[in-house]
N, C-alpha and C positions, 0 to 999 in steps of 0.2 A: 460402657463404650459409647462415645459420641459418634453420630453419623452425620455426614455432610449431605444435606438434602438439596443444596443448591446445584442447579445444572451447570456442569463445567463447559466453558466455552472452548470451541475447537481452535487450536492455534494454527495460524496460517503464515507462511513466508511470503512477503510481498517483495518481488524483485523488480528493481527500477531500471528502465531502459531509456537512455538519452537524458539530456538536461543535467542539472547540477548534482543529481543523485545517482547518475549512471553507475552501474556496477555494485550498488549497495543493496543490502537485504534488510528488511524490517520484519521482525516477528511480532505478530499481533493477534489478539483474539478476534475472530471474525463473526461476531454476532451483533447486529445483523451483518450480512456480507459487506465487505469494504467496497464502496462504489468508486473510490478515488477522492482526491482532495488536494487542496493547496498545501504544499510542503516547503520547508525552508531548510537549506543546507547550512551547516555550521559556519561556512565562510562565504555564503552567497545570498542571492536574493530568493524570492518566492518563485515557485514553479508549479504548474498544474499537472497532476498525473491522474490518468484514468485507466481503469482495468481494460487491458487488451485481450487477455487470455486468462481463463480460470480453470484450474484443475483441482483435484482433491489435495488439499494441503498447501497449495501454492497459487500465487497470482503473478501475472506479468503486468506491471504498470508502465505505460508509455507516457513520455513527456508530451504534453499538448502545447502547441504554439498558437499564438493569435494569428489568424489569417491576414490581419492588417499589417503584420510585421514581415510577411513574405515578400 
């Protein structure tokens, strides 16, 4: 019987708030913890998302805007 000796990565749900990915959820392995990154929607441009809240098994990622655009 074969044994899997590799450590399994914990799966995390990243929920997006604001921007082009608002309302979507991405399931990903969180090793190391997901800090945020530039993401691209299927029909849109690039947007920066950063972790706003972290719980066991879930992250809330908020859309970040450039202060120069305000």
